[in-house]
C-alpha positions as CSV (number, residue, x, y, z in Angstrom):
1,M,18.3,-74.4,-45.9
2,K,17.5,-72.0,-48.8
3,R,14.0,-71.7,-47.3
4,F,15.3,-70.3,-44.0
5,R,17.6,-67.9,-45.9
6,Y,14.7,-66.4,-47.7
7,L,12.6,-66.2,-44.5
8,F,15.5,-64.3,-42.7
9,L,15.8,-61.8,-45.6
10,A,12.0,-61.3,-45.6
11,I,12.1,-60.5,-41.9
12,A,15.1,-58.1,-42.3
13,F,13.4,-56.2,-45.1
14,T,10.2,-55.9,-43.1
15,G,12.0,-54.5,-40.1
16,A,13.9,-52.0,-42.2
17,F,10.7,-50.8,-43.8
18,V,8.9,-50.3,-40.4
19,Y,11.9,-48.4,-39.0
20,L,12.1,-46.1,-42.0
21,T,8.4,-45.4,-42.2
22,T,7.7,-44.9,-38.4
23,I,10.6,-44.5,-36.0
24,A,13.0,-42.7,-38.2
25,K,10.3,-40.5,-39.6
26,S,9.2,-39.4,-36.2
27,R,12.8,-38.9,-35.1
28,F,13.6,-36.5,-38.0
29,F,10.2,-35.1,-38.6
30,P,8.1,-34.7,-35.5
31,A,4.3,-34.9,-35.6
32,N,3.9,-31.2,-35.0
33,G,6.1,-30.3,-38.0
34,A,8.9,-28.7,-35.9
35,A,12.5,-29.3,-36.8
36,T,14.7,-31.1,-34.3
37,A,18.3,-31.0,-33.4
38,E,19.0,-34.0,-35.5
39,G,17.0,-32.8,-38.5
40,P,17.6,-29.9,-41.0
41,G,16.7,-26.4,-40.1
42,W,17.0,-26.8,-36.3
43,Q,16.6,-23.6,-34.2
44,E,17.3,-22.9,-30.6
45,P,14.0,-23.0,-28.6
46,P,12.7,-19.6,-27.5
47,V,13.4,-18.3,-24.0
48,V,10.4,-18.8,-21.7
49,Q,9.3,-15.5,-20.1
50,G,8.5,-15.5,-16.3
51,A,5.0,-14.8,-15.2
52,G,4.3,-11.2,-14.0
53,L,3.8,-10.4,-10.4
54,G,0.3,-10.8,-9.0
55,S,-1.4,-7.9,-7.2
56,D,-0.9,-9.5,-3.8
57,E,2.8,-10.2,-4.5
58,Q,3.3,-6.6,-5.6
59,N,1.5,-5.4,-2.4
60,N,3.9,-7.5,-0.2
61,I,6.9,-6.1,-2.1
62,D,5.7,-2.5,-1.8
63,I,5.0,-2.7,1.9
64,Y,8.3,-4.4,2.6
65,K,10.3,-1.7,0.7
66,R,8.5,1.1,2.6
67,S,8.7,-0.6,6.0
68,R,12.1,-2.3,6.0
69,A,14.0,0.9,6.6
70,A,12.1,1.8,9.7
71,T,12.4,-1.6,11.3
72,V,15.4,-1.8,13.6
73,N,17.4,-4.4,15.6
74,I,17.6,-3.9,19.3
75,S,20.2,-5.4,21.7
76,S,20.3,-4.9,25.4
77,T,23.3,-5.9,27.4
78,V,23.4,-6.6,31.1
79,Y,26.7,-7.4,32.8
80,R,26.3,-10.1,35.5
81,R,28.7,-12.0,37.8
82,G,29.6,-15.5,36.7
83,Y,30.4,-18.6,38.9
84,F,33.8,-17.3,39.7
85,F,32.6,-13.7,40.2
86,E,33.9,-12.7,36.8
87,V,31.8,-10.1,34.8
88,V,29.8,-11.9,32.0
89,P,27.7,-9.9,29.5
90,S,24.2,-11.2,29.0
91,K,22.5,-10.0,25.8
92,E,18.8,-9.8,24.8
93,T,18.0,-9.2,21.2
94,G,14.8,-8.2,19.4
95,S,13.2,-5.8,17.0
96,G,11.5,-2.5,17.1
97,F,10.3,0.2,14.7
98,I,10.6,4.0,14.4
99,F,7.2,5.8,14.4
100,D,8.4,9.4,14.9
101,A,11.1,11.2,13.0
102,S,12.5,12.5,16.3
103,G,13.8,9.0,17.0
104,L,10.9,7.4,19.0
105,I,10.9,3.6,18.8
106,L,8.3,1.1,20.0
107,T,9.3,-2.4,21.1
108,N,8.6,-5.0,23.8
109,N,9.4,-4.6,27.4
110,H,11.1,-8.0,27.5
111,V,13.5,-6.9,24.8
112,L,14.8,-4.2,27.2
113,A,16.4,-6.4,29.8
114,G,16.7,-4.8,33.3
115,N,18.7,-1.6,33.5
116,A,20.6,-2.5,30.5
117,K,22.6,-0.6,27.9
118,V,20.4,-0.6,24.8
119,V,21.8,-0.3,21.3
120,V,19.7,0.2,18.2
121,T,21.0,-0.9,14.8
122,L,19.4,0.5,11.7
123,P,19.1,-1.4,8.4
124,D,22.1,0.6,7.0
125,Q,24.1,-0.8,9.9
126,S,24.5,2.5,11.7
127,K,24.3,2.1,15.5
128,Y,22.8,4.3,18.2
129,D,22.8,4.2,22.0
130,A,19.1,4.4,23.0
131,E,17.4,6.1,26.0
132,V,14.7,4.1,27.6
133,L,11.7,6.4,28.1
134,Y,9.1,4.0,29.5
135,K,8.5,0.4,30.2
136,D,5.1,-1.2,30.7
137,P,5.6,-4.8,31.8
138,N,1.9,-5.4,32.1
139,N,1.4,-4.9,28.4
140,D,4.9,-5.9,27.5
141,L,5.5,-2.5,25.9
142,G,8.7,-0.4,25.7
143,L,9.3,3.1,24.4
144,I,12.9,4.2,23.6
145,R,14.5,7.0,21.7
146,I,17.6,7.6,19.6
147,T,19.1,10.9,18.4
148,P,19.5,10.9,14.6
149,R,22.9,12.1,13.3
150,N,22.4,14.4,10.4
151,K,19.9,12.1,8.7
152,K,16.1,11.9,8.3
153,L,14.8,8.8,9.9
154,P,12.2,6.7,8.1
155,V,8.9,6.1,10.0
156,L,6.0,3.8,10.1
157,S,2.4,4.9,10.4
158,L,0.3,3.7,13.4
159,G,-3.0,2.1,12.3
160,D,-6.2,1.3,14.3
161,S,-6.3,-2.2,15.9
162,D,-9.9,-1.9,17.0
163,G,-11.2,-2.6,13.5
164,I,-9.1,-5.7,12.8
165,Q,-11.0,-8.8,11.7
166,V,-10.2,-12.5,11.7
167,G,-9.0,-13.5,8.3
168,Q,-7.4,-10.2,7.5
169,K,-4.0,-10.3,5.8
170,V,-1.0,-9.2,7.9
171,L,2.7,-8.9,7.4
172,A,5.5,-9.2,10.0
173,I,8.9,-7.7,9.7
174,G,11.7,-8.4,12.2
175,N,15.1,-10.0,12.9
176,P,14.4,-13.6,13.8
177,F,17.5,-15.5,15.0
178,G,19.5,-12.4,14.0
179,L,18.4,-12.6,10.4
180,D,17.9,-8.9,9.7
181,G,14.9,-7.6,7.7
182,T,12.9,-10.9,7.5
183,L,9.4,-10.6,6.0
184,T,6.6,-13.2,6.7
185,T,3.0,-13.0,5.8
186,G,-0.3,-14.5,7.1
187,V,-3.7,-13.7,8.5
188,I,-5.3,-12.7,11.8
189,S,-6.2,-16.1,13.3
190,A,-8.1,-14.9,16.4
191,L,-8.7,-11.9,18.6
192,G,-8.9,-11.2,22.3
193,R,-6.5,-14.0,23.3
194,T,-5.1,-14.0,26.9
195,I,-1.6,-15.5,27.2
196,R,0.8,-16.0,30.1
197,A,4.1,-14.2,29.6
198,D,7.3,-13.7,31.6
199,E,7.1,-13.5,35.4
200,N,3.7,-15.2,35.3
201,R,2.0,-12.0,33.9
202,E,-1.1,-12.3,31.8
203,L,-1.2,-10.3,28.5
204,E,-4.8,-9.6,27.6
205,G,-6.5,-8.7,24.3
206,M,-3.7,-10.2,22.1
207,M,-4.1,-10.7,18.4
208,Q,-3.2,-14.2,17.2
209,T,-1.6,-14.7,13.7
210,D,-0.2,-17.5,11.6
211,A,2.5,-15.1,10.1
212,A,5.8,-16.8,11.2
213,I,7.1,-15.2,14.4
214,N,10.3,-16.5,15.9
215,P,12.8,-15.4,18.6
216,G,14.2,-12.1,17.6
217,N,10.9,-10.9,16.0
218,S,9.8,-9.6,19.4
219,G,9.0,-5.8,19.2
220,G,8.8,-5.7,15.4
221,P,5.7,-4.4,13.6
222,L,2.7,-6.3,12.5
223,L,1.3,-4.5,9.4
224,D,-2.0,-4.5,7.6
225,S,-2.3,-4.5,3.8
226,M,-1.9,-0.7,3.7
227,G,1.4,-0.9,5.5
228,N,0.1,0.6,8.8
229,V,1.2,-0.9,12.1
230,I,-1.7,-2.6,13.8
231,G,0.3,-4.7,16.4
232,I,3.6,-5.3,18.0
233,N,4.9,-8.9,17.6
234,T,5.3,-10.2,21.1
235,A,5.2,-13.9,21.7
236,I,5.0,-17.4,20.1
237,Y,3.1,-20.4,21.4
238,G,5.4,-22.9,23.2
239,P,9.2,-23.0,23.2
240,G,11.5,-22.9,20.2
241,G,10.5,-21.6,16.8
242,N,7.3,-20.8,14.9
243,I,4.5,-23.4,14.8
244,G,2.0,-21.1,13.2
245,I,0.7,-19.6,16.4
246,G,2.1,-16.1,17.2
247,F,0.7,-13.2,19.2
248,A,0.9,-9.4,18.8
249,M,0.0,-6.6,21.2
250,P,-2.7,-4.3,19.5
251,I,-1.1,-1.0,18.6
252,N,-4.0,0.9,20.3
253,K,-2.6,-0.2,23.7
254,A,0.5,1.8,23.0
255,K,-1.2,5.0,21.8
256,V,-2.2,6.3,25.2
257,M,1.3,5.7,26.5
258,I,2.8,7.6,23.5
259,S,0.3,10.5,24.0
260,D,1.2,10.9,27.6
261,H,4.9,10.9,26.9
262,R,4.4,13.6,24.3
263,A,2.4,15.7,26.8
264,G,5.1,15.2,29.5
265,K,2.8,13.1,31.6
266,S,3.6,9.9,33.5
267,Y,1.6,7.0,32.0
268,K,-0.3,4.8,34.4
269,R,-2.1,1.8,33.1
270,P,-5.8,1.9,34.0
271,R,-7.7,-1.0,35.5
272,L,-11.4,-1.8,36.1
273,G,-10.7,-4.8,38.3
274,V,-13.1,-7.6,37.2
275,E,-12.7,-11.1,35.9
276,V,-15.4,-12.0,33.3
277,I,-16.6,-14.7,30.9
278,Y,-18.3,-14.0,27.6
279,V,-21.8,-15.4,27.4
280,T,-24.4,-15.0,24.6
281,G,-27.2,-16.9,22.9
282,E,-28.2,-20.2,24.4
283,W,-25.7,-19.8,27.3
284,A,-27.3,-16.4,28.2
285,E,-30.8,-17.8,28.0
286,A,-29.9,-20.8,30.1
287,L,-28.7,-18.4,32.8
288,D,-31.9,-16.3,32.5
289,L,-29.9,-13.4,31.1
290,P,-30.7,-11.1,28.1
291,A,-30.2,-13.1,24.8
292,E,-27.7,-10.5,23.4
293,G,-25.4,-11.5,26.3
294,G,-22.3,-9.8,27.4
295,L,-19.5,-10.2,30.0
296,L,-20.7,-12.0,33.1
297,I,-18.6,-11.1,36.1
298,Q,-16.7,-14.0,37.7
299,G,-14.8,-12.0,40.3
300,V,-14.3,-8.5,41.6
301,Q,-10.8,-7.6,42.7
302,R,-10.4,-6.2,46.2
303,A,-9.8,-2.4,46.5
304,S,-10.4,-2.0,42.7
305,S,-12.5,0.6,41.1
306,A,-15.1,-2.1,40.2
307,E,-15.5,-2.9,43.9
308,R,-15.8,0.8,44.9
309,A,-18.5,1.2,42.2
310,G,-20.5,-1.7,43.6
311,L,-20.2,-4.2,40.8
312,R,-21.2,-7.7,42.0
313,G,-19.6,-11.0,41.4
314,P,-21.2,-14.5,41.4
315,R,-23.3,-15.8,44.3
316,Q,-23.0,-19.5,43.3
317,F,-21.6,-21.8,40.7
318,A,-23.4,-23.9,38.1
319,I,-22.4,-26.3,35.3
320,V,-23.3,-24.9,31.9
321,G,-22.4,-27.2,29.0
322,N,-19.1,-28.7,30.1
323,A,-17.9,-25.7,32.1
324,E,-18.4,-24.5,35.7
325,I,-19.2,-20.8,35.8
326,G,-20.2,-18.3,38.5
327,I,-23.7,-17.1,38.3
328,G,-25.8,-14.4,40.0
329,G,-23.3,-11.6,39.3
330,D,-23.6,-8.5,37.1
331,L,-23.7,-8.9,33.3
332,I,-21.8,-6.0,31.6
333,M,-23.7,-5.5,28.3
334,A,-22.1,-2.3,27.0
335,I,-19.2,0.1,27.8
336,D,-19.6,3.7,26.9
337,G,-22.6,2.7,24.7
338,Q,-20.6,0.1,22.7
339,P,-22.0,-3.5,23.1
340,C,-19.8,-6.1,24.7
341,D,-20.0,-8.5,21.8
342,R,-16.6,-10.1,22.1
343,P,-14.4,-11.5,25.0
344,D,-11.9,-8.6,24.9
345,A,-14.4,-5.8,25.0
346,I,-13.2,-4.5,28.4
347,T,-9.6,-4.7,27.4
348,R,-10.3,-2.7,24.2
349,A,-12.3,-0.1,26.0
350,V,-9.8,0.4,28.8
351,A,-6.9,0.6,26.4
352,K,-8.1,4.0,25.2
353,K,-8.3,5.4,28.8
354,R,-6.1,6.6,31.5
355,A,-6.2,5.9,35.2
356,G,-8.7,8.4,36.7
357,D,-10.9,8.4,33.6
358,T,-14.6,7.5,33.9
359,I,-16.5,4.9,31.9
360,E,-20.2,4.1,31.7
361,L,-21.3,0.5,32.1
362,T,-24.6,-0.9,31.0
363,I,-25.3,-3.8,33.3
364,A,-28.0,-6.4,33.8
365,R,-28.7,-7.2,37.4
366,Q,-31.6,-9.4,38.6
367,R,-33.5,-8.9,35.3
368,K,-33.1,-5.1,35.4
369,I,-30.9,-3.1,33.1
370,S,-29.2,0.0,34.4
371,K,-26.2,2.3,33.8
372,L,-23.3,2.7,36.2
373,K,-20.4,5.2,36.0
374,V,-17.0,3.9,37.2
375,Q,-13.8,5.8,37.7
376,L,-10.9,3.6,36.5
377,G,-8.2,2.9,39.0
378,E,-4.5,2.5,38.5
379,A,-3.1,-0.9,37.7
380,P,-0.3,-2.1,40.0
381,D,3.2,-2.6,38.7
382,E,2.9,-6.3,39.1
383,G,0.1,-8.7,38.1
384,I,-3.0,-7.7,36.2
């Protein structure tokens, strides 16, 4: 019995020794020598300073501060008859931006519903009745004007959408779902997209972006890293909200319309009147065309300027790769001396013109290259 008592005391003393020399020591005197809350000389830990803003973050902030004040909310109200012939207001909402101190605002055509009353709300919540100056449904563009009341209106600068490259940073500002002044960022994902919009119209030469665009963003500015407007946010892919695929109308498409308005002219959208497919490299060689390729005509619209100028469409069809394309028609290699090296080359060239202007086409026809002058016609109010 005495032996077990001594063994118990030995175990107790050993445990106490281990505790005092290891656990307790580390508790009161940490390995790095710093005092703790339980030990003597404890001090409150220093406040951690936040990291400074990166250059890209500061760029986003600066552009937002400059651009926010010129981005507006637009609502258009149409009064319709209900089931019981009662008058029911129907409202469209979207965004827009001021680009001229006199009160000129660019937006989308679909934001300006019918012959509606249009109200513009500035970021300071002041409201203005707007006058609709021009609507271009084929490019989904709208031009409106407000009259400033004893105040200088902020404006955005219009950039150049022809020099845009895939991968370039962009910023979108608008009022998605009525959330005023929302900023999103992303890049240009693709160029020269053709999408189908309201009333089965096709919008050509669109810029694709992954900057979040949602209902209510329509008509707002798409900005480059210098804060210049390079596009007008127009549409999203599929119904509902953003899925990373949005589209903006290049700003250069609006410049001719603006210029004509300032000159007191009536803007008419020009049209060449051809359907084309972009071919180059192996595809071009397989069709016995110049290797540099271009835009191979797939159809010539009746009574168009292209038909009057004698441009030729396909004579037969062939399978190239996994696609059936028309062959034997003219290959447009250049427009006004600029090579057709991208699918939207015609759209970009015609966007700078007016109906009645002349363009020079370099075409390949039956292994011969020649130049052809074409006077652009006027696009109809409906269709493309």
